[in-house]
PyMOL Python script that loads the backbone (N, CA, C, O; Angstrom):
from pymol import cmd

cmd.read_pdbstr("""\
ATOM      1  N   MET A   1      18.158  12.762  -6.704  1.00  0.00           N
ATOM      2  CA  MET A   1      16.804  12.271  -6.849  1.00  0.00           C
ATOM      3  C   MET A   1      16.838  10.763  -7.050  1.00  0.00           C
ATOM      4  O   MET A   1      17.710  10.227  -7.734  1.00  0.00           O
ATOM      5  N   ARG A   2      15.876  10.097  -6.441  1.00  0.00           N
ATOM      6  CA  ARG A   2      15.802   8.645  -6.510  1.00  0.00           C
ATOM      7  C   ARG A   2      15.265   8.207  -7.873  1.00  0.00           C
ATOM      8  O   ARG A   2      14.390   8.857  -8.445  1.00  0.00           O
ATOM      9  N   LYS A   3      15.796   7.107  -8.381  1.00  0.00           N
ATOM     10  CA  LYS A   3      15.332   6.545  -9.646  1.00  0.00           C
ATOM     11  C   LYS A   3      13.967   5.900  -9.438  1.00  0.00           C
ATOM     12  O   LYS A   3      13.772   5.163  -8.471  1.00  0.00           O
ATOM     13  N   LYS A   4      13.009   6.172 -10.346  1.00  0.00           N
ATOM     14  CA  LYS A   4      11.674   5.591 -10.229  1.00  0.00           C
ATOM     15  C   LYS A   4      11.701   4.135 -10.661  1.00  0.00           C
ATOM     16  O   LYS A   4      12.367   3.766 -11.628  1.00  0.00           O
ATOM     17  N   GLU A   5      10.963   3.315  -9.921  1.00  0.00           N
ATOM     18  CA  GLU A   5      10.859   1.882 -10.200  1.00  0.00           C
ATOM     19  C   GLU A   5       9.401   1.480 -10.187  1.00  0.00           C
ATOM     20  O   GLU A   5       8.575   2.154  -9.571  1.00  0.00           O
ATOM     21  N   LEU A   6       9.072   0.382 -10.864  1.00  0.00           N
ATOM     22  CA  LEU A   6       7.719  -0.148 -10.848  1.00  0.00           C
ATOM     23  C   LEU A   6       7.473  -0.790  -9.487  1.00  0.00           C
ATOM     24  O   LEU A   6       8.200  -1.696  -9.081  1.00  0.00           O
ATOM     25  N   LYS A   7       6.446  -0.317  -8.785  1.00  0.00           N
ATOM     26  CA  LYS A   7       6.145  -0.786  -7.429  1.00  0.00           C
ATOM     27  C   LYS A   7       4.666  -1.130  -7.311  1.00  0.00           C
ATOM     28  O   LYS A   7       3.852  -0.754  -8.154  1.00  0.00           O
ATOM     29  N   LEU A   8       4.346  -1.844  -6.258  1.00  0.00           N
ATOM     30  CA  LEU A   8       2.964  -2.096  -5.875  1.00  0.00           C
ATOM     31  C   LEU A   8       2.520  -0.907  -5.026  1.00  0.00           C
ATOM     32  O   LEU A   8       3.163  -0.578  -4.029  1.00  0.00           O
ATOM     33  N   VAL A   9       1.424  -0.264  -5.420  1.00  0.00           N
ATOM     34  CA  VAL A   9       0.884   0.864  -4.669  1.00  0.00           C
ATOM     35  C   VAL A   9      -0.563   0.518  -4.316  1.00  0.00           C
ATOM     36  O   VAL A   9      -1.397   0.311  -5.197  1.00  0.00           O
ATOM     37  N   ILE A  10      -0.841   0.460  -3.026  1.00  0.00           N
ATOM     38  CA  ILE A  10      -2.169   0.101  -2.532  1.00  0.00           C
ATOM     39  C   ILE A  10      -2.836   1.354  -1.989  1.00  0.00           C
ATOM     40  O   ILE A  10      -2.302   2.016  -1.100  1.00  0.00           O
ATOM     41  N   THR A  11      -4.015   1.678  -2.532  1.00  0.00           N
ATOM     42  CA  THR A  11      -4.751   2.849  -2.058  1.00  0.00           C
ATOM     43  C   THR A  11      -5.881   2.409  -1.130  1.00  0.00           C
ATOM     44  O   THR A  11      -6.308   1.254  -1.142  1.00  0.00           O
ATOM     45  N   PHE A  12      -6.351   3.363  -0.326  1.00  0.00           N
ATOM     46  CA  PHE A  12      -7.358   3.089   0.687  1.00  0.00           C
ATOM     47  C   PHE A  12      -8.488   4.103   0.612  1.00  0.00           C
ATOM     48  O   PHE A  12      -8.311   5.207   0.097  1.00  0.00           O
ATOM     49  N   HIS A  13      -9.650   3.721   1.127  1.00  0.00           N
ATOM     50  CA  HIS A  13     -10.807   4.613   1.151  1.00  0.00           C
ATOM     51  C   HIS A  13     -10.623   5.735   2.170  1.00  0.00           C
ATOM     52  O   HIS A  13     -11.067   6.860   1.942  1.00  0.00           O
ATOM     53  N   THR A  14      -9.973   5.433   3.289  1.00  0.00           N
ATOM     54  CA  THR A  14      -9.823   6.427   4.360  1.00  0.00           C
ATOM     55  C   THR A  14      -8.405   6.428   4.918  1.00  0.00           C
ATOM     56  O   THR A  14      -7.655   5.466   4.755  1.00  0.00           O
ATOM     57  N   THR A  15      -8.059   7.518   5.572  1.00  0.00           N
ATOM     58  CA  THR A  15      -6.759   7.613   6.236  1.00  0.00           C
ATOM     59  C   THR A  15      -6.656   6.573   7.350  1.00  0.00           C
ATOM     60  O   THR A  15      -5.582   6.020   7.587  1.00  0.00           O
ATOM     61  N   ALA A  16      -7.772   6.308   8.035  1.00  0.00           N
ATOM     62  CA  ALA A  16      -7.777   5.291   9.095  1.00  0.00           C
ATOM     63  C   ALA A  16      -7.397   3.918   8.536  1.00  0.00           C
ATOM     64  O   ALA A  16      -6.687   3.160   9.196  1.00  0.00           O
ATOM     65  N   ASP A  17      -7.859   3.592   7.331  1.00  0.00           N
ATOM     66  CA  ASP A  17      -7.489   2.324   6.689  1.00  0.00           C
ATOM     67  C   ASP A  17      -5.989   2.282   6.400  1.00  0.00           C
ATOM     68  O   ASP A  17      -5.341   1.256   6.603  1.00  0.00           O
ATOM     69  N   ALA A  18      -5.444   3.396   5.927  1.00  0.00           N
ATOM     70  CA  ALA A  18      -4.001   3.464   5.635  1.00  0.00           C
ATOM     71  C   ALA A  18      -3.189   3.285   6.915  1.00  0.00           C
ATOM     72  O   ALA A  18      -2.170   2.595   6.914  1.00  0.00           O
ATOM     73  N   MET A  19      -3.637   3.902   7.999  1.00  0.00           N
ATOM     74  CA  MET A  19      -2.940   3.778   9.284  1.00  0.00           C
ATOM     75  C   MET A  19      -3.044   2.349   9.823  1.00  0.00           C
ATOM     76  O   MET A  19      -2.091   1.831  10.404  1.00  0.00           O
ATOM     77  N   ALA A  20      -4.201   1.717   9.628  1.00  0.00           N
ATOM     78  CA  ALA A  20      -4.368   0.319  10.050  1.00  0.00           C
ATOM     79  C   ALA A  20      -3.426  -0.579   9.252  1.00  0.00           C
ATOM     80  O   ALA A  20      -2.879  -1.540   9.792  1.00  0.00           O
ATOM     81  N   MET A  21      -3.236  -0.272   7.974  1.00  0.00           N
ATOM     82  CA  MET A  21      -2.317  -1.041   7.130  1.00  0.00           C
ATOM     83  C   MET A  21      -0.890  -0.919   7.658  1.00  0.00           C
ATOM     84  O   MET A  21      -0.177  -1.916   7.767  1.00  0.00           O
ATOM     85  N   GLU A  22      -0.480   0.297   7.984  1.00  0.00           N
ATOM     86  CA  GLU A  22       0.868   0.504   8.503  1.00  0.00           C
ATOM     87  C   GLU A  22       1.080  -0.278   9.803  1.00  0.00           C
ATOM     88  O   GLU A  22       2.112  -0.923   9.984  1.00  0.00           O
ATOM     89  N   LYS A  23       0.113  -0.217  10.688  1.00  0.00           N
ATOM     90  CA  LYS A  23       0.210  -0.933  11.969  1.00  0.00           C
ATOM     91  C   LYS A  23       0.280  -2.445  11.741  1.00  0.00           C
ATOM     92  O   LYS A  23       1.108  -3.126  12.345  1.00  0.00           O
ATOM     93  N   ALA A  24      -0.596  -2.974  10.862  1.00  0.00           N
ATOM     94  CA  ALA A  24      -0.611  -4.419  10.596  1.00  0.00           C
ATOM     95  C   ALA A  24       0.687  -4.876   9.949  1.00  0.00           C
ATOM     96  O   ALA A  24       1.200  -5.947  10.274  1.00  0.00           O
ATOM     97  N   CYS A  25       1.220  -4.074   9.037  1.00  0.00           N
ATOM     98  CA  CYS A  25       2.470  -4.460   8.370  1.00  0.00           C
ATOM     99  C   CYS A  25       3.628  -4.518   9.354  1.00  0.00           C
ATOM    100  O   CYS A  25       4.488  -5.392   9.247  1.00  0.00           O
ATOM    101  N   LYS A  26       3.659  -3.603  10.306  1.00  0.00           N
ATOM    102  CA  LYS A  26       4.696  -3.653  11.343  1.00  0.00           C
ATOM    103  C   LYS A  26       4.514  -4.902  12.205  1.00  0.00           C
ATOM    104  O   LYS A  26       5.483  -5.588  12.531  1.00  0.00           O
ATOM    105  N   GLU A  27       3.269  -5.188  12.568  1.00  0.00           N
ATOM    106  CA  GLU A  27       2.963  -6.343  13.418  1.00  0.00           C
ATOM    107  C   GLU A  27       3.328  -7.661  12.729  1.00  0.00           C
ATOM    108  O   GLU A  27       3.879  -8.562  13.363  1.00  0.00           O
ATOM    109  N   TYR A  28       3.023  -7.774  11.435  1.00  0.00           N
ATOM    110  CA  TYR A  28       3.280  -9.012  10.687  1.00  0.00           C
ATOM    111  C   TYR A  28       4.637  -9.004   9.964  1.00  0.00           C
ATOM    112  O   TYR A  28       4.949  -9.937   9.224  1.00  0.00           O
ATOM    113  N   HIS A  29       5.432  -7.964  10.176  1.00  0.00           N
ATOM    114  CA  HIS A  29       6.767  -7.836   9.561  1.00  0.00           C
ATOM    115  C   HIS A  29       6.694  -7.898   8.036  1.00  0.00           C
ATOM    116  O   HIS A  29       7.485  -8.586   7.390  1.00  0.00           O
ATOM    117  N   VAL A  30       5.732  -7.168   7.474  1.00  0.00           N
ATOM    118  CA  VAL A  30       5.558  -7.093   6.027  1.00  0.00           C
ATOM    119  C   VAL A  30       6.253  -5.820   5.544  1.00  0.00           C
ATOM    120  O   VAL A  30       6.002  -4.741   6.082  1.00  0.00           O
ATOM    121  N   PRO A  31       7.126  -5.932   4.535  1.00  0.00           N
ATOM    122  CA  PRO A  31       7.873  -4.761   4.074  1.00  0.00           C
ATOM    123  C   PRO A  31       7.009  -3.768   3.308  1.00  0.00           C
ATOM    124  O   PRO A  31       5.990  -4.131   2.721  1.00  0.00           O
ATOM    125  N   GLY A  32       7.432  -2.514   3.324  1.00  0.00           N
ATOM    126  CA  GLY A  32       6.768  -1.455   2.584  1.00  0.00           C
ATOM    127  C   GLY A  32       6.729  -0.194   3.424  1.00  0.00           C
ATOM    128  O   GLY A  32       7.267  -0.144   4.530  1.00  0.00           O
ATOM    129  N   ARG A  33       6.074   0.837   2.871  1.00  0.00           N
ATOM    130  CA  ARG A  33       5.995   2.110   3.595  1.00  0.00           C
ATOM    131  C   ARG A  33       4.798   2.919   3.106  1.00  0.00           C
ATOM    132  O   ARG A  33       4.287   2.707   2.006  1.00  0.00           O
ATOM    133  N   ILE A  34       4.368   3.847   3.946  1.00  0.00           N
ATOM    134  CA  ILE A  34       3.296   4.770   3.597  1.00  0.00           C
ATOM    135  C   ILE A  34       3.898   5.862   2.709  1.00  0.00           C
ATOM    136  O   ILE A  34       4.975   6.385   2.995  1.00  0.00           O
ATOM    137  N   ILE A  35       3.184   6.199   1.622  1.00  0.00           N
ATOM    138  CA  ILE A  35       3.601   7.283   0.735  1.00  0.00           C
ATOM    139  C   ILE A  35       2.373   8.128   0.388  1.00  0.00           C
ATOM    140  O   ILE A  35       1.240   7.672   0.540  1.00  0.00           O
ATOM    141  N   PRO A  36       2.602   9.363  -0.080  1.00  0.00           N
ATOM    142  CA  PRO A  36       1.464  10.117  -0.627  1.00  0.00           C
ATOM    143  C   PRO A  36       1.003   9.421  -1.916  1.00  0.00           C
ATOM    144  O   PRO A  36       1.825   8.865  -2.644  1.00  0.00           O
ATOM    145  N   VAL A  37      -0.290   9.449  -2.199  1.00  0.00           N
ATOM    146  CA  VAL A  37      -0.798   8.806  -3.419  1.00  0.00           C
ATOM    147  C   VAL A  37      -0.160   9.498  -4.624  1.00  0.00           C
ATOM    148  O   VAL A  37      -0.214  10.723  -4.731  1.00  0.00           O
ATOM    149  N   PRO A  38       0.449   8.721  -5.540  1.00  0.00           N
ATOM    150  CA  PRO A  38       1.041   9.323  -6.744  1.00  0.00           C
ATOM    151  C   PRO A  38      -0.012  10.064  -7.570  1.00  0.00           C
ATOM    152  O   PRO A  38      -1.184   9.688  -7.564  1.00  0.00           O
ATOM    153  N   ARG A  39       0.403  11.109  -8.275  1.00  0.00           N
ATOM    154  CA  ARG A  39      -0.514  11.922  -9.070  1.00  0.00           C
ATOM    155  C   ARG A  39      -1.270  11.120 -10.123  1.00  0.00           C
ATOM    156  O   ARG A  39      -2.399  11.464 -10.474  1.00  0.00           O
ATOM    157  N   ALA A  40      -0.663  10.069 -10.620  1.00  0.00           N
ATOM    158  CA  ALA A  40      -1.272   9.265 -11.683  1.00  0.00           C
ATOM    159  C   ALA A  40      -2.461   8.437 -11.188  1.00  0.00           C
ATOM    160  O   ALA A  40      -3.200   7.871 -11.993  1.00  0.00           O
ATOM    161  N   ILE A  41      -2.646   8.368  -9.877  1.00  0.00           N
ATOM    162  CA  ILE A  41      -3.695   7.541  -9.275  1.00  0.00           C
ATOM    163  C   ILE A  41      -4.702   8.438  -8.557  1.00  0.00           C
ATOM    164  O   ILE A  41      -4.325   9.413  -7.908  1.00  0.00           O
ATOM    165  N   SER A  42      -5.966   8.102  -8.679  1.00  0.00           N
ATOM    166  CA  SER A  42      -7.012   8.798  -7.937  1.00  0.00           C
ATOM    167  C   SER A  42      -7.442   7.890  -6.781  1.00  0.00           C
ATOM    168  O   SER A  42      -7.659   6.693  -6.970  1.00  0.00           O
ATOM    169  N   ALA A  43      -7.562   8.471  -5.587  1.00  0.00           N
ATOM    170  CA  ALA A  43      -7.931   7.652  -4.430  1.00  0.00           C
ATOM    171  C   ALA A  43      -8.753   8.470  -3.449  1.00  0.00           C
ATOM    172  O   ALA A  43      -8.697   9.700  -3.445  1.00  0.00           O
ATOM    173  N   GLY A  44      -9.513   7.777  -2.623  1.00  0.00           N
ATOM    174  CA  GLY A  44     -10.337   8.417  -1.613  1.00  0.00           C
ATOM    175  C   GLY A  44      -9.513   9.027  -0.493  1.00  0.00           C
ATOM    176  O   GLY A  44      -9.951   9.972   0.163  1.00  0.00           O
ATOM    177  N   CYS A  45      -8.344   8.497  -0.278  1.00  0.00           N
ATOM    178  CA  CYS A  45      -7.450   8.929   0.797  1.00  0.00           C
ATOM    179  C   CYS A  45      -6.150   9.411   0.160  1.00  0.00           C
ATOM    180  O   CYS A  45      -5.793   8.944  -0.922  1.00  0.00           O
ATOM    181  N   GLY A  46      -5.445  10.318   0.791  1.00  0.00           N
ATOM    182  CA  GLY A  46      -4.203  10.846   0.242  1.00  0.00           C
ATOM    183  C   GLY A  46      -2.979  10.000   0.528  1.00  0.00           C
ATOM    184  O   GLY A  46      -1.873  10.352   0.118  1.00  0.00           O
ATOM    185  N   LEU A  47      -3.162   8.876   1.235  1.00  0.00           N
ATOM    186  CA  LEU A  47      -2.038   8.013   1.587  1.00  0.00           C
ATOM    187  C   LEU A  47      -2.177   6.650   0.911  1.00  0.00           C
ATOM    188  O   LEU A  47      -3.284   6.174   0.662  1.00  0.00           O
ATOM    189  N   ALA A  48      -1.040   6.040   0.623  1.00  0.00           N
ATOM    190  CA  ALA A  48      -1.018   4.717  -0.003  1.00  0.00           C
ATOM    191  C   ALA A  48       0.112   3.907   0.612  1.00  0.00           C
ATOM    192  O   ALA A  48       1.012   4.462   1.242  1.00  0.00           O
ATOM    193  N   TRP A  49       0.063   2.589   0.428  1.00  0.00           N
ATOM    194  CA  TRP A  49       1.131   1.698   0.867  1.00  0.00           C
ATOM    195  C   TRP A  49       1.948   1.327  -0.361  1.00  0.00           C
ATOM    196  O   TRP A  49       1.386   0.929  -1.381  1.00  0.00           O
ATOM    197  N   CYS A  50       3.255   1.452  -0.273  1.00  0.00           N
ATOM    198  CA  CYS A  50       4.157   1.153  -1.382  1.00  0.00           C
ATOM    199  C   CYS A  50       5.057  -0.014  -0.990  1.00  0.00           C
ATOM    200  O   CYS A  50       5.633  -0.032   0.098  1.00  0.00           O
ATOM    201  N   ALA A  51       5.169  -0.991  -1.898  1.00  0.00           N
ATOM    202  CA  ALA A  51       6.012  -2.156  -1.638  1.00  0.00           C
ATOM    203  C   ALA A  51       6.506  -2.719  -2.965  1.00  0.00           C
ATOM    204  O   ALA A  51       6.081  -2.283  -4.035  1.00  0.00           O
ATOM    205  N   GLU A  52       7.395  -3.678  -2.880  1.00  0.00           N
ATOM    206  CA  GLU A  52       7.893  -4.362  -4.076  1.00  0.00           C
ATOM    207  C   GLU A  52       6.764  -5.190  -4.685  1.00  0.00           C
ATOM    208  O   GLU A  52       5.942  -5.754  -3.962  1.00  0.00           O
ATOM    209  N   LEU A  53       6.727  -5.261  -6.006  1.00  0.00           N
ATOM    210  CA  LEU A  53       5.714  -6.058  -6.688  1.00  0.00           C
ATOM    211  C   LEU A  53       5.773  -7.523  -6.276  1.00  0.00           C
ATOM    212  O   LEU A  53       4.744  -8.194  -6.208  1.00  0.00           O
ATOM    213  N   SER A  54       6.964  -8.013  -6.003  1.00  0.00           N
ATOM    214  CA  SER A  54       7.132  -9.416  -5.624  1.00  0.00           C
ATOM    215  C   SER A  54       6.460  -9.756  -4.296  1.00  0.00           C
ATOM    216  O   SER A  54       6.266 -10.932  -3.988  1.00  0.00           O
ATOM    217  N   GLU A  55       6.102  -8.741  -3.506  1.00  0.00           N
ATOM    218  CA  GLU A  55       5.470  -8.944  -2.194  1.00  0.00           C
ATOM    219  C   GLU A  55       3.946  -8.959  -2.276  1.00  0.00           C
ATOM    220  O   GLU A  55       3.285  -9.093  -1.245  1.00  0.00           O
ATOM    221  N   LYS A  56       3.371  -8.825  -3.465  1.00  0.00           N
ATOM    222  CA  LYS A  56       1.915  -8.646  -3.619  1.00  0.00           C
ATOM    223  C   LYS A  56       1.104  -9.750  -2.947  1.00  0.00           C
ATOM    224  O   LYS A  56       0.166  -9.448  -2.209  1.00  0.00           O
ATOM    225  N   GLU A  57       1.433 -11.007  -3.177  1.00  0.00           N
ATOM    226  CA  GLU A  57       0.653 -12.112  -2.601  1.00  0.00           C
ATOM    227  C   GLU A  57       0.764 -12.150  -1.083  1.00  0.00           C
ATOM    228  O   GLU A  57      -0.230 -12.378  -0.395  1.00  0.00           O
ATOM    229  N   GLU A  58       1.963 -11.930  -0.558  1.00  0.00           N
ATOM    230  CA  GLU A  58       2.164 -11.914   0.895  1.00  0.00           C
ATOM    231  C   GLU A  58       1.361 -10.783   1.530  1.00  0.00           C
ATOM    232  O   GLU A  58       0.740 -10.968   2.577  1.00  0.00           O
ATOM    233  N   ILE A  59       1.376  -9.613   0.895  1.00  0.00           N
ATOM    234  CA  ILE A  59       0.647  -8.461   1.427  1.00  0.00           C
ATOM    235  C   ILE A  59      -0.859  -8.705   1.366  1.00  0.00           C
ATOM    236  O   ILE A  59      -1.572  -8.406   2.324  1.00  0.00           O
ATOM    237  N   ALA A  60      -1.350  -9.247   0.249  1.00  0.00           N
ATOM    238  CA  ALA A  60      -2.780  -9.526   0.110  1.00  0.00           C
ATOM    239  C   ALA A  60      -3.241 -10.524   1.171  1.00  0.00           C
ATOM    240  O   ALA A  60      -4.320 -10.362   1.741  1.00  0.00           O
ATOM    241  N   ALA A  61      -2.442 -11.550   1.440  1.00  0.00           N
ATOM    242  CA  ALA A  61      -2.787 -12.545   2.462  1.00  0.00           C
ATOM    243  C   ALA A  61      -2.818 -11.915   3.848  1.00  0.00           C
ATOM    244  O   ALA A  61      -3.716 -12.200   4.641  1.00  0.00           O
ATOM    245  N   MET A  62      -1.846 -11.063   4.142  1.00  0.00           N
ATOM    246  CA  MET A  62      -1.805 -10.388   5.439  1.00  0.00           C
ATOM    247  C   MET A  62      -3.011  -9.471   5.597  1.00  0.00           C
ATOM    248  O   MET A  62      -3.590  -9.396   6.681  1.00  0.00           O
ATOM    249  N   MET A  63      -3.397  -8.774   4.534  1.00  0.00           N
ATOM    250  CA  MET A  63      -4.546  -7.874   4.594  1.00  0.00           C
ATOM    251  C   MET A  63      -5.837  -8.646   4.875  1.00  0.00           C
ATOM    252  O   MET A  63      -6.680  -8.191   5.648  1.00  0.00           O
ATOM    253  N   ARG A  64      -5.989  -9.807   4.248  1.00  0.00           N
ATOM    254  CA  ARG A  64      -7.168 -10.647   4.519  1.00  0.00           C
ATOM    255  C   ARG A  64      -7.190 -11.075   5.981  1.00  0.00           C
ATOM    256  O   ARG A  64      -8.224 -11.017   6.646  1.00  0.00           O
ATOM    257  N   LYS A  65      -6.027 -11.507   6.466  1.00  0.00           N
ATOM    258  CA  LYS A  65      -5.912 -11.972   7.863  1.00  0.00           C
ATOM    259  C   LYS A  65      -6.216 -10.839   8.848  1.00  0.00           C
ATOM    260  O   LYS A  65      -6.852 -11.062   9.878  1.00  0.00           O
ATOM    261  N   ALA A  66      -5.760  -9.623   8.526  1.00  0.00           N
ATOM    262  CA  ALA A  66      -5.940  -8.479   9.420  1.00  0.00           C
ATOM    263  C   ALA A  66      -7.278  -7.766   9.202  1.00  0.00           C
ATOM    264  O   ALA A  66      -7.625  -6.863   9.964  1.00  0.00           O
ATOM    265  N   GLY A  67      -8.028  -8.159   8.175  1.00  0.00           N
ATOM    266  CA  GLY A  67      -9.325  -7.538   7.909  1.00  0.00           C
ATOM    267  C   GLY A  67      -9.225  -6.144   7.308  1.00  0.00           C
ATOM    268  O   GLY A  67     -10.111  -5.314   7.514  1.00  0.00           O
ATOM    269  N   ILE A  68      -8.151  -5.881   6.563  1.00  0.00           N
ATOM    270  CA  ILE A  68      -7.949  -4.574   5.932  1.00  0.00           C
ATOM    271  C   ILE A  68      -8.393  -4.648   4.474  1.00  0.00           C
ATOM    272  O   ILE A  68      -8.009  -5.560   3.741  1.00  0.00           O
ATOM    273  N   ARG A  69      -9.208  -3.674   4.064  1.00  0.00           N
ATOM    274  CA  ARG A  69      -9.699  -3.647   2.681  1.00  0.00           C
ATOM    275  C   ARG A  69      -9.062  -2.487   1.928  1.00  0.00           C
ATOM    276  O   ARG A  69      -9.090  -1.344   2.385  1.00  0.00           O
ATOM    277  N   GLU A  70      -8.499  -2.789   0.796  1.00  0.00           N
ATOM    278  CA  GLU A  70      -7.899  -1.753  -0.030  1.00  0.00           C
ATOM    279  C   GLU A  70      -8.950  -1.137  -0.947  1.00  0.00           C
ATOM    280  O   GLU A  70      -9.996  -1.732  -1.204  1.00  0.00           O
ATOM    281  N   GLU A  71      -8.657   0.048  -1.426  1.00  0.00           N
ATOM    282  CA  GLU A  71      -9.500   0.642  -2.463  1.00  0.00           C
ATOM    283  C   GLU A  71      -9.114  -0.010  -3.793  1.00  0.00           C
ATOM    284  O   GLU A  71      -9.969  -0.522  -4.516  1.00  0.00           O
ATOM    285  N   GLU A  72      -7.800   0.017  -4.109  1.00  0.00           N
ATOM    286  CA  GLU A  72      -7.277  -0.648  -5.299  1.00  0.00           C
ATOM    287  C   GLU A  72      -5.809  -0.994  -5.099  1.00  0.00           C
ATOM    288  O   GLU A  72      -5.129  -0.410  -4.255  1.00  0.00           O
ATOM    289  N   MET A  73      -5.330  -1.952  -5.885  1.00  0.00           N
ATOM    290  CA  MET A  73      -3.909  -2.271  -5.951  1.00  0.00           C
ATOM    291  C   MET A  73      -3.438  -1.881  -7.348  1.00  0.00           C
ATOM    292  O   MET A  73      -4.028  -2.286  -8.349  1.00  0.00           O
ATOM    293  N   HIS A  74      -2.366  -1.091  -7.401  1.00  0.00           N
ATOM    294  CA  HIS A  74      -1.849  -0.591  -8.667  1.00  0.00           C
ATOM    295  C   HIS A  74      -0.402  -1.025  -8.833  1.00  0.00           C
ATOM    296  O   HIS A  74       0.314  -1.253  -7.858  1.00  0.00           O
ATOM    297  N   GLU A  75       0.012  -1.134 -10.093  1.00  0.00           N
ATOM    298  CA  GLU A  75       1.432  -1.239 -10.429  1.00  0.00           C
ATOM    299  C   GLU A  75       1.788   0.124 -10.993  1.00  0.00           C
ATOM    300  O   GLU A  75       1.245   0.530 -12.020  1.00  0.00           O
ATOM    301  N   CYS A  76       2.688   0.831 -10.338  1.00  0.00           N
ATOM    302  CA  CYS A  76       2.925   2.231 -10.658  1.00  0.00           C
ATOM    303  C   CYS A  76       4.410   2.572 -10.525  1.00  0.00           C
ATOM    304  O   CYS A  76       5.107   2.031  -9.668  1.00  0.00           O
ATOM    305  N   MET A  77       4.876   3.467 -11.375  1.00  0.00           N
ATOM    306  CA  MET A  77       6.247   3.956 -11.258  1.00  0.00           C
ATOM    307  C   MET A  77       6.322   4.937 -10.081  1.00  0.00           C
ATOM    308  O   MET A  77       5.667   5.979 -10.091  1.00  0.00           O
ATOM    309  N   VAL A  78       7.111   4.600  -9.089  1.00  0.00           N
ATOM    310  CA  VAL A  78       7.255   5.436  -7.898  1.00  0.00           C
ATOM    311  C   VAL A  78       8.728   5.662  -7.629  1.00  0.00           C
ATOM    312  O   VAL A  78       9.081   6.344  -6.667  1.00  0.00           O
TER     313      VAL A  78
END
""", "prot")
cmd.dss("prot")
cmd.show_as("cartoon", "prot")
cmd.util.cbc("prot")
cmd.orient("prot")
């Protein structure tokens, strides 16, 4: 089993938003991956983007540029 670490977890209102995030991150070479929303978080969609906390500003800037809106950004043990 993988050791849990504090990560940036971004939730979305819809699955389409989560898929748009994945596509934009690949296009802009932004690190991270799609994960199921952790149990500790409530979200409109069952998918979230997980990345290192140190990437938060880069990811937020890319999301603004790509026109992607998050539901919330969390710091969560994943």
